[in-house]
C-alpha positions as CSV (number, residue, x, y, z in Angstrom):
1,N,156.4,17.0,-12.7
2,S,156.6,20.0,-15.1
3,P,158.7,19.5,-18.3
4,H,160.7,22.4,-19.7
5,V,158.4,24.0,-22.2
6,A,161.1,25.8,-24.5
7,P,160.3,25.6,-27.3
8,F,157.5,23.2,-26.4
9,L,154.0,24.4,-25.3
10,M,151.8,22.6,-22.3
11,G,148.3,22.5,-22.9
12,C,146.2,22.6,-19.8
13,A,142.7,22.8,-18.6
14,G,142.4,22.5,-14.8
15,S,139.9,20.1,-13.4
16,R,137.5,23.1,-12.5
17,A,137.7,25.3,-15.5
18,V,135.2,27.3,-17.7
19,T,134.5,27.5,-21.2
20,P,135.7,31.0,-22.6
21,S,133.4,33.3,-24.2
22,L,134.7,36.6,-26.1
23,G,131.1,37.9,-26.7
24,G,127.3,37.8,-26.5
25,N,125.9,36.3,-23.5
26,G,127.6,32.8,-23.5
27,H,127.4,31.2,-20.1
28,A,130.5,29.3,-18.7
29,A,130.3,25.5,-18.6
30,E,132.7,23.3,-16.5
31,V,135.5,21.0,-18.4
32,S,137.5,18.5,-16.9
33,D,140.9,17.6,-18.5
34,A,144.3,16.3,-17.1
35,D,146.4,18.9,-15.6
36,A,148.6,19.0,-18.3
37,A,148.7,17.5,-21.8
38,P,151.6,16.0,-23.6
39,A,154.3,18.6,-24.6
40,K,153.9,19.6,-28.2
41,T,156.2,21.4,-30.5
42,V,154.6,24.4,-32.2
43,D,156.2,26.5,-35.0
44,P,155.6,30.3,-34.0
45,P,153.5,32.1,-36.8
46,R,155.5,34.1,-39.2
47,C,153.6,37.3,-38.1
48,L,154.6,37.0,-34.6
49,A,158.2,36.2,-35.2
50,T,158.8,39.2,-37.6
51,V,157.1,42.0,-35.6
52,G,160.0,44.6,-34.3
53,L,159.9,45.4,-30.6
54,D,160.7,49.1,-29.6
55,D,161.6,50.8,-26.4
56,Q,159.4,53.6,-26.9
57,L,156.1,53.6,-27.7
58,R,153.4,55.5,-29.7
59,W,150.0,54.4,-31.1
60,A,149.4,55.6,-34.7
61,S,145.9,55.5,-34.6
62,A,144.8,57.1,-31.4
63,P,142.0,59.2,-31.1
64,P,142.4,62.9,-29.8
65,W,142.8,63.6,-26.1
66,P,141.3,66.7,-24.6
67,Y,144.9,68.3,-23.6
68,G,148.2,68.8,-25.3
69,E,150.1,71.0,-27.6
70,S,149.0,69.0,-30.5
71,G,145.7,67.5,-28.9
72,Q,146.7,63.9,-29.4
73,C,148.0,61.1,-27.2
74,H,150.2,58.7,-28.9
75,A,150.8,56.2,-26.2
76,P,147.9,54.5,-25.0
77,V,149.1,51.8,-22.8
78,V,146.2,51.9,-20.2
79,V,146.6,50.9,-16.9
80,L,143.8,49.9,-15.1
81,D,143.2,50.5,-11.1
82,V,141.7,47.2,-10.1
83,G,142.5,47.8,-6.2
84,K,145.7,49.6,-6.0
85,G,144.3,53.3,-6.4
86,M,145.5,56.1,-8.5
87,K,148.8,56.5,-6.4
88,G,149.4,52.8,-6.1
89,I,149.4,52.0,-10.0
90,K,151.2,55.0,-10.8
91,S,153.9,54.0,-8.1
92,S,154.2,50.7,-9.9
93,F,154.0,51.7,-13.7
94,F,154.9,55.4,-14.2
95,K,158.4,54.5,-14.5
96,I,157.7,51.7,-17.2
97,F,155.1,53.5,-19.1
98,P,155.6,57.2,-18.4
99,R,153.2,58.5,-21.2
100,G,150.8,55.9,-20.6
101,K,147.1,56.4,-19.3
102,F,146.2,55.6,-15.9
103,M,142.3,55.0,-15.7
104,T,139.6,53.5,-13.6
105,V,137.8,50.6,-15.1
106,A,134.5,52.5,-15.5
107,D,136.6,55.4,-17.2
108,F,137.8,52.9,-19.4
109,C,134.9,51.5,-20.3
110,D,133.3,54.7,-21.4
111,D,136.4,55.7,-23.1
112,A,137.1,55.9,-26.8
113,L,140.0,53.8,-26.5
114,L,138.2,50.4,-27.0
115,G,140.2,48.4,-29.4
116,K,142.9,50.8,-29.8
117,C,145.1,50.4,-27.0
118,V,147.1,47.8,-24.4
119,V,145.3,47.3,-21.4
120,L,147.3,46.2,-18.5
121,I,145.3,44.4,-15.7
122,H,147.8,44.2,-12.3
123,G,147.8,41.6,-9.7
124,G,146.3,41.7,-6.5
125,G,143.0,40.1,-4.8
126,E,140.3,42.6,-5.6
127,H,139.4,42.4,-9.3
128,K,135.9,41.3,-8.7
129,N,135.2,44.3,-6.8
130,Y,136.0,46.3,-10.2
131,I,135.2,44.1,-13.0
132,G,131.8,42.5,-13.4
133,D,129.9,41.2,-16.4
134,S,129.2,44.2,-18.0
135,E,132.9,45.4,-17.8
136,K,134.0,41.8,-19.0
137,E,131.8,42.3,-21.9
138,K,133.5,45.6,-22.5
139,L,137.0,44.0,-22.5
140,A,135.8,41.3,-24.6
141,E,134.8,44.0,-27.2
142,H,138.1,45.5,-26.7
143,L,139.7,42.4,-28.0
144,R,137.3,41.7,-30.8
145,R,138.0,45.2,-32.0
146,G,141.9,44.7,-32.3
147,G,142.9,45.8,-28.8
148,A,145.1,44.0,-26.4
149,I,145.5,42.9,-22.9
150,M,148.5,42.5,-20.9
151,T,148.2,40.8,-17.4
152,I,150.3,40.6,-14.4
153,S,150.4,37.7,-11.9
154,A,146.8,37.1,-10.3
155,G,145.5,39.5,-13.3
156,G,146.3,36.6,-15.5
157,T,144.2,34.1,-13.1
158,F,141.4,36.5,-13.1
159,C,141.1,37.0,-16.8
160,G,141.6,33.1,-17.7
161,C,139.8,30.1,-17.5
162,N,139.6,28.8,-13.9
163,K,136.3,28.5,-12.1
164,G,135.1,31.9,-11.1
165,S,137.3,33.8,-13.7
166,L,136.3,35.8,-16.7
167,G,137.2,33.4,-19.4
168,L,138.7,35.9,-21.7
169,L,141.9,34.5,-22.1
170,P,143.1,30.9,-22.9
171,I,145.1,30.4,-19.9
172,L,144.8,28.4,-16.5
173,A,146.5,28.8,-13.3
174,H,147.8,25.4,-12.4
175,D,147.7,23.8,-8.9
176,R,145.9,26.7,-7.3
177,Q,145.4,25.0,-3.8
178,H,149.5,25.5,-3.8
179,W,149.5,29.3,-4.3
180,Q,151.6,30.3,-1.3
181,R,154.8,29.5,-3.2
182,G,156.8,32.2,-1.5
183,T,158.3,35.5,-2.2
184,G,161.4,36.7,-3.4
185,S,163.4,36.9,-6.5
186,V,163.5,34.5,-9.7
187,V,165.5,34.4,-12.8
188,L,163.9,34.0,-16.2
189,K,165.5,32.9,-19.4
190,P,164.2,33.4,-23.2
191,T,162.8,30.3,-24.9
192,P,164.4,29.9,-28.4
193,Y,161.2,31.8,-29.9
194,G,161.9,34.5,-27.0
195,E,165.3,34.6,-28.2
196,Q,163.9,35.6,-31.7
197,L,161.7,38.4,-30.5
198,L,164.1,39.8,-27.7
199,P,167.5,39.5,-29.1
200,K,168.8,42.0,-26.5
201,I,167.4,40.1,-23.6
202,K,169.4,37.3,-22.3
203,E,168.1,36.9,-18.7
204,V,165.4,38.8,-16.6
205,E,165.3,39.1,-12.7
206,S,162.0,39.4,-11.3
207,K,160.4,40.0,-8.1
208,Y,157.9,37.1,-7.3
209,F,155.0,37.2,-4.7
210,N,152.9,34.0,-4.7
211,C,152.6,34.3,-8.5
212,P,150.4,31.8,-10.3
213,A,151.9,28.8,-12.5
214,L,150.0,30.0,-15.8
215,L,149.6,27.4,-18.8
216,P,147.6,27.6,-21.9
217,V,144.3,25.8,-22.2
218,A,144.2,22.3,-23.9
219,E,143.9,22.6,-27.8
220,E,140.4,21.5,-28.0
221,H,139.2,24.6,-26.1
222,L,141.0,27.0,-28.3
223,A,138.2,27.4,-30.9
224,A,136.0,29.1,-28.1
225,F,138.6,32.1,-28.7
226,G,138.7,32.2,-32.5
227,T,142.1,30.8,-32.4
228,T,143.9,27.6,-33.2
229,L,147.3,28.4,-31.6
230,P,147.7,28.6,-27.7
231,G,149.8,31.0,-25.8
232,L,153.5,30.9,-26.9
233,P,156.0,30.9,-24.2
234,I,158.7,33.5,-24.7
235,L,160.3,33.5,-21.2
236,T,160.4,30.5,-18.8
237,Y,161.4,29.9,-15.0
238,E,165.1,29.2,-14.4
239,T,164.9,29.2,-10.7
240,E,162.5,27.8,-8.2
241,M,160.1,29.1,-5.7
242,N,158.1,26.3,-3.9
243,D,157.8,27.0,-0.3
244,C,154.6,25.3,-0.3
245,Q,156.1,22.0,-1.6
246,S,154.1,21.7,-4.7
247,A,154.2,18.9,-6.8
248,T,154.7,21.1,-9.7
249,S,157.9,22.6,-9.9
250,L,158.3,26.3,-11.6
251,L,161.3,25.2,-13.4
252,G,160.7,25.6,-17.0
253,L,157.0,26.8,-16.6
254,S,156.1,29.7,-18.7
255,A,156.9,32.8,-17.0
256,V,155.7,35.3,-20.1
257,Q,153.6,34.0,-22.8
258,L,152.1,35.5,-26.1
259,G,149.0,35.0,-28.1
260,E,146.4,36.1,-30.6
261,L,142.7,36.3,-30.4
262,G,141.4,37.0,-33.8
263,E,142.3,40.7,-34.2
264,G,143.4,41.0,-30.5
265,R,146.3,40.0,-28.9
266,F,147.3,39.1,-25.1
267,V,150.4,39.0,-23.0
268,V,150.2,36.9,-19.6
269,I,153.2,37.6,-17.4
270,S,153.3,35.4,-14.1
271,P,155.8,37.1,-11.8
272,N,156.0,40.5,-10.7
273,L,158.2,42.1,-13.3
274,E,157.1,45.5,-12.7
275,V,158.3,45.8,-8.7
276,N,161.6,47.6,-8.8
277,A,161.8,47.3,-12.4
278,G,165.2,48.2,-13.6
279,D,166.4,48.8,-17.3
280,V,166.0,45.5,-18.5
281,N,162.5,44.9,-17.2
282,I,161.4,48.3,-18.3
283,R,162.5,47.4,-21.9
284,L,160.8,44.0,-21.7
285,F,157.6,45.6,-20.8
286,R,157.7,48.2,-23.6
287,S,158.7,45.5,-26.1
288,L,155.9,43.5,-24.8
289,A,153.6,46.3,-25.3
290,A,154.8,47.0,-28.8
291,W,154.2,43.4,-29.9
292,A,150.7,43.3,-28.2
293,S,149.8,46.5,-30.0
294,A,150.0,44.7,-33.4
295,G,152.4,47.2,-35.0
296,H,150.5,50.2,-33.9
297,L,152.8,51.5,-31.2
298,R,155.7,53.3,-32.9
299,P,159.2,53.8,-31.6
300,L,158.7,57.7,-31.3
301,V,157.8,60.1,-28.7
302,T,155.8,63.3,-29.6
303,G,157.1,64.6,-32.8
304,G,160.5,63.2,-32.2
305,E,163.5,61.4,-33.2
306,A,166.1,59.6,-31.1
307,I,169.4,62.0,-30.7
308,H,172.7,61.6,-28.9
309,G,173.1,65.3,-28.4
310,P,171.3,68.8,-27.9
311,R,169.4,70.0,-30.8
312,F,167.7,73.4,-30.7
313,D,166.8,75.3,-33.9
314,E,164.0,77.3,-35.3
315,T,161.5,74.1,-35.2
316,S,163.0,71.7,-32.7
317,M,164.2,71.5,-29.2
318,T,165.7,68.6,-27.0
319,G,163.4,66.6,-24.8
320,T,163.0,63.3,-23.1
321,D,160.1,61.2,-22.0
322,R,161.5,60.6,-18.2
323,D,163.9,61.6,-15.9
324,G,167.2,59.8,-17.1
325,G,165.7,59.0,-20.3
326,E,167.1,59.0,-24.1
327,L,167.1,62.4,-25.9
328,Y,164.6,63.2,-28.5
329,T,163.8,66.2,-30.7
330,F,160.5,68.0,-29.8
331,P,158.8,70.4,-31.8
332,I,159.2,74.3,-30.5
333,A,155.8,75.8,-29.7
334,S,156.9,78.9,-31.3
335,G,154.7,82.0,-30.7
336,K,152.9,80.4,-27.7
337,L,154.4,82.1,-24.6
338,P,153.6,85.9,-24.4
339,A,156.4,88.4,-25.2
340,L,157.4,91.6,-23.4
341,S,155.6,94.3,-25.2
342,A,157.3,97.4,-26.5
343,E,155.2,99.4,-24.0
344,C,156.4,97.3,-21.0
345,I,159.9,97.6,-22.3
346,A,159.6,101.5,-23.1
347,A,158.2,102.1,-19.6
348,L,161.3,100.7,-17.8
349,G,163.1,103.7,-18.8
350,E,167.0,103.6,-18.3
351,E,166.4,100.1,-17.2
352,L,169.9,99.6,-16.2
353,T,170.0,102.7,-13.4
354,E,166.2,103.3,-12.9
355,F,164.8,99.7,-13.0
356,T,161.2,99.2,-11.1
357,L,158.9,96.3,-11.3
358,P,155.4,97.3,-12.3
359,G,152.5,97.8,-9.7
360,N,152.6,95.9,-6.5
361,C,155.1,93.3,-7.7
362,R,158.1,92.5,-5.5
363,L,161.0,89.9,-5.9
364,V,160.4,87.4,-2.9
365,I,164.0,86.0,-2.4
366,L,164.0,82.7,-0.6
367,D,166.9,82.4,1.8
368,L,168.0,78.6,1.2
369,G,171.1,78.9,3.1
370,K,173.1,82.2,1.7
371,G,172.1,84.3,4.4
372,D,173.8,87.7,4.7
373,E,175.1,87.2,0.9
374,L,171.7,88.0,-0.5
375,P,171.1,91.6,0.2
376,S,174.7,92.7,-1.5
377,I,173.9,90.1,-4.4
378,F,170.5,92.0,-5.4
379,A,171.0,95.4,-4.3
380,A,172.1,96.3,-7.9
381,L,169.4,94.6,-9.4
382,V,166.0,95.4,-8.0
383,P,165.0,98.2,-5.9
384,E,165.2,97.9,-1.8
385,A,161.5,98.4,-1.8
386,Q,160.4,95.9,-4.2
387,R,162.4,93.0,-2.9
388,V,162.3,90.9,0.3
389,I,164.2,88.2,1.8
390,V,162.3,85.4,3.6
391,A,163.3,82.2,5.2
392,P,160.9,79.1,3.9
393,Q,158.8,79.0,6.9
394,E,158.1,82.7,6.4
395,L,156.9,82.2,2.8
396,D,153.3,81.5,3.3
397,A,152.8,84.8,5.5
398,T,154.8,86.9,3.2
399,L,153.5,86.0,-0.2
400,Q,151.2,88.2,-2.3
401,P,149.5,87.2,-5.7
402,G,151.6,89.3,-7.9
403,D,155.0,88.6,-6.4
404,V,157.8,86.6,-8.0
405,I,159.5,83.9,-6.1
406,F,163.3,83.7,-6.6
407,L,165.3,80.4,-5.6
408,H,169.1,81.1,-5.7
409,G,171.8,78.4,-6.4
410,G,173.5,75.9,-3.9
411,M,172.5,72.4,-3.7
412,A,169.0,71.2,-4.6
413,N,168.9,68.3,-2.2
414,E,169.7,71.1,0.5
415,H,167.1,73.2,-1.1
416,A,164.6,70.2,-0.8
417,Q,165.1,69.7,2.7
418,R,165.0,73.5,3.7
419,L,161.9,74.1,1.9
420,G,160.2,70.8,3.2
421,V,156.8,69.8,2.5
422,L,155.3,73.0,3.2
423,G,157.4,75.1,1.4
424,R,157.2,73.1,-1.9
425,R,153.3,73.1,-1.6
426,R,153.3,76.9,-1.2
427,I,155.6,77.7,-4.3
428,R,153.3,74.9,-6.3
429,R,150.2,76.5,-5.1
430,H,151.6,80.1,-6.1
431,L,152.1,78.8,-9.7
432,A,148.7,77.0,-9.7
433,E,146.8,80.5,-8.9
434,G,148.8,82.3,-11.7
435,G,151.9,83.8,-9.7
436,S,155.4,83.3,-11.0
437,V,158.9,81.8,-10.1
438,M,162.6,82.1,-10.9
439,G,165.0,79.4,-10.4
440,V,168.7,79.8,-10.9
441,C,171.2,76.8,-11.0
442,A,170.2,74.6,-7.9
443,G,167.2,76.6,-7.9
444,A,166.1,75.7,-11.4
445,H,167.1,72.3,-11.0
446,W,165.0,71.9,-7.9
447,L,161.7,73.3,-9.8
448,S,162.5,70.5,-12.4
449,C,160.5,67.1,-12.4
450,R,163.8,65.1,-11.1
451,D,162.4,61.8,-9.8
452,L,163.1,62.5,-6.1
453,P,161.1,63.1,-3.2
454,L,160.5,67.0,-2.2
455,W,161.8,68.2,-5.3
456,G,159.4,70.8,-6.8
457,H,158.1,68.8,-9.7
458,A,156.9,72.2,-10.9
459,L,158.3,72.8,-14.6
460,P,157.9,70.0,-17.3
461,L,161.8,69.7,-17.3
462,V,164.6,67.3,-16.0
463,P,168.4,67.3,-15.8
464,H,170.3,65.3,-18.4
465,D,173.3,63.4,-17.5
466,N,172.9,64.5,-13.9
467,Q,175.4,62.0,-12.5
468,N,178.2,64.0,-14.0
469,W,177.1,67.2,-12.9
470,R,180.3,68.7,-11.7
471,R,181.2,70.5,-15.0
472,G,182.9,73.3,-13.6
473,I,182.9,77.0,-12.2
474,G,183.7,79.7,-14.9
475,D,182.6,82.4,-17.5
476,L,180.7,81.5,-20.8
477,S,178.6,83.0,-23.4
478,I,174.9,82.1,-24.1
479,D,173.2,83.0,-27.4
480,F,169.4,83.6,-27.4
481,T,167.0,81.5,-29.4
482,S,164.7,83.0,-32.0
483,E,161.9,82.7,-29.3
484,G,164.1,84.3,-26.5
485,Q,164.7,87.3,-28.8
486,R,160.8,87.3,-29.6
487,I,159.9,87.3,-25.8
488,L,162.8,89.3,-24.0
489,G,163.3,91.8,-26.8
490,L,166.8,90.9,-26.9
491,E,169.3,90.0,-29.6
492,G,172.6,88.3,-30.0
493,S,174.6,86.9,-27.0
494,V,175.2,87.4,-23.3
495,D,179.1,87.1,-22.7
496,D,181.2,86.7,-19.3
497,L,178.1,85.0,-17.7
498,R,179.0,82.8,-14.7
499,Y,178.5,79.1,-14.6
500,A,178.6,77.0,-11.4
501,N,177.8,73.6,-11.9
502,G,174.3,74.3,-13.3
503,P,172.2,71.6,-14.6
504,L,171.6,70.7,-18.3
505,L,167.9,71.0,-18.3
506,V,165.9,69.4,-21.3
507,A,162.1,69.4,-21.9
508,L,159.9,66.9,-20.4
509,D,157.1,65.1,-22.6
510,L,153.8,66.8,-21.6
511,E,151.9,63.6,-21.4
512,T,154.7,62.4,-18.9
513,Y,154.4,65.7,-17.0
514,R,150.7,65.3,-16.4
515,N,151.0,61.6,-15.5
516,Y,153.5,62.7,-12.8
517,Q,151.6,65.4,-11.3
518,P,151.7,66.1,-8.3
519,G,155.2,64.6,-8.0
520,K,156.8,62.5,-5.4
521,M,156.8,63.1,-1.7
522,P,158.3,61.2,1.1
523,Q,156.3,58.0,2.0
524,Q,155.4,59.1,5.5
525,E,154.3,62.6,4.2
526,S,152.1,61.2,1.0
527,A,149.1,60.2,2.8
528,E,148.6,64.0,4.2
529,Q,149.9,65.6,1.0
530,E,147.7,68.2,-0.3
531,E,147.0,67.4,-4.0
532,I,147.9,70.3,-6.3
533,N,148.1,69.1,-9.8
534,L,149.8,71.8,-12.0
535,Q,148.4,72.2,-15.6
536,A,150.4,73.3,-18.5
537,A,149.4,75.7,-20.9
538,G,152.1,74.3,-23.4
539,P,155.6,72.9,-23.4
540,P,158.7,74.8,-22.0
541,V,160.2,77.3,-24.2
542,P,164.3,77.6,-24.8
543,L,165.3,81.1,-24.5
544,A,168.8,80.6,-24.8
545,V,171.5,77.9,-25.3
546,F,175.1,77.6,-24.3
547,A,177.2,79.2,-27.2
548,N,181.1,79.5,-26.2
549,C,183.4,79.1,-23.6
550,S,187.3,79.6,-23.1
551,D,187.3,79.4,-19.5
552,A,189.5,76.2,-18.7
553,K,187.8,76.2,-15.3
554,V,184.5,74.8,-17.2
555,T,186.0,71.4,-17.5
556,D,183.1,69.7,-19.3
557,W,182.2,72.3,-22.0
558,A,182.0,69.7,-24.8
559,T,179.0,68.0,-23.3
560,M,177.5,71.5,-22.5
561,Q,177.7,73.2,-25.7
562,G,174.4,73.7,-27.6
563,H,172.3,72.9,-24.5
564,A,169.5,74.9,-23.3
565,A,170.9,77.6,-20.8
566,I,167.4,79.2,-20.1
567,W,164.1,78.0,-20.3
568,A,160.5,79.8,-19.8
569,W,157.1,78.2,-19.1
570,Q,153.5,79.0,-18.3
571,T,150.7,77.5,-16.3
572,A,147.3,76.7,-17.7
573,Q,146.3,79.4,-15.0
574,G,148.8,82.2,-16.5
575,G,151.6,81.3,-13.7
576,K,155.1,82.0,-15.3
577,A,158.4,80.1,-14.6
578,V,161.9,80.8,-15.5
579,A,164.9,78.3,-15.1
580,L,168.3,79.3,-15.7
581,S,171.5,76.9,-15.5
582,P,173.9,80.1,-15.5
583,H,173.9,82.9,-12.8
584,P,173.2,86.5,-14.1
585,E,173.3,87.7,-10.6
586,Y,176.9,86.8,-10.0
587,H,179.8,88.9,-11.4
588,Q,177.2,91.3,-12.6
589,T,177.9,93.1,-16.1
590,E,175.7,95.4,-17.9
591,Q,174.6,92.6,-20.1
592,S,173.7,90.2,-17.2
593,R,171.8,92.8,-15.4
594,R,169.8,93.5,-18.3
595,L,169.0,89.8,-19.1
596,F,167.9,89.3,-15.1
597,R,165.7,92.2,-15.4
598,R,164.0,91.3,-18.5
599,L,163.5,87.8,-17.2
600,L,162.1,89.4,-14.0
601,L,159.9,91.8,-15.7
602,W,158.5,88.9,-18.2
603,C,157.6,87.0,-14.8
604,A,155.9,90.1,-13.4
605,A,154.2,91.9,-16.0
606,A,150.7,91.4,-17.7
607,T,152.6,91.1,-20.9
């Protein structure tokens, strides 16, 4: 009983609907119309059809936020918590909008982002517990001031014009008495208009959990919204979901529709596109958010341009906005990290033979599977009295405030299992309390924000192209960056440095990093996890890059050259961290020992 709507629109005002109001104290009045008006061809307005859709988002007019190197946030897709909890909405939407803002309704209503963001209202059944009359008026004001609202599933019903709904958007949930249509997967196809806006998207698969059949209101009710054009369908249902045997088929009904309300815009999504979202769904979400922003969202992350290979120079470094994301250039925070003072270096004496750590500092080496090898590796690097080797379960009882934790190489997934919840928590707390940590190879990988349970999620770094991690084992050279020379007091290169399938770490955007904290835990452990949210003093800084390699055993050198080999970072509490892809502790030379000790001293010293 439902005609295909591409390229047509169906007007609908369900038998018990309310008249919308976008402001003032207007009250809702019941209207009664047929369930579906005749299909009518509508030409898409030129302003909608010509808006470009981008994968990465940035809002040009966003107000300053109280954190970040630049003090700015450029990605206000605001996901409101209307019953899922902060962990729940991050679990659902972080992968889609890693640089978004995750907020309670009350915080949004008090925030300076009204009219300057895309507000996302997810599905569920608890909307009325979070959004009342005063919150409705704030959302209406948000639309009047040029903001946008994106709804998913029951979020669209709640914002629409059915009885008991907010009346914010010109849509209706059709045939609500047959809401138990079923659960599973559905396929969506672009309408001819959708093909104009989304030329790269040919088909979308989505999860479906008793989602509403959402239709535009009848034409005569549009004036109350300040518009003459109903929502335009850009995706329709290509497959059916109708376990309840409703007389209305989903086939051909609008799955995603767009519309304008004066200066504001809306996107209404019927199915659960966010559940287990793959690349196509993520691209679709970001494109819809870009459209909803009316052009304010720009295709850049902080300060960057898209690149296909590493770039590290005096002003820029390589980074990304998510684990597995595209590469971008980020500005280098020159001069932000403290440097080893001349006094610190002079106090070393002959550092190659008489090296000692300052004060009561020790190197606490975690034994994550190397056992008896560790004493001989570190004998020539750090005096025996200033190093201790401990098992993960002994870390909490052993660790002192001034200690530097060391995580050696191996396999990062095995590190995660050996450290477990308690070891991970203790290392993160040490950093949060101003302590320091060094990770080499797999240890550096574990410290990164790789999106896997029990990883350290400590440093704002992620591995690039990790599926091709077997790059070889051999010797190579690194060149110090200008920041590396300033911080460590070293110049030039380090030759014959051992490499053994170490990660190619790139900087993670700080807004993504803040959203990701406290990281990911196994599902069975998450309820008991102690929340330790690490706070960054600034972005990570590359100290050295891979420079040259003539060792044929390093088989994938072409993809490595130019990437960062060493990173340094500091928490807001003064904790320091160093992540190294190569191994200065293996096959030691005078150069490699000096490099290791300078890095260790930087972690340990009150620079």
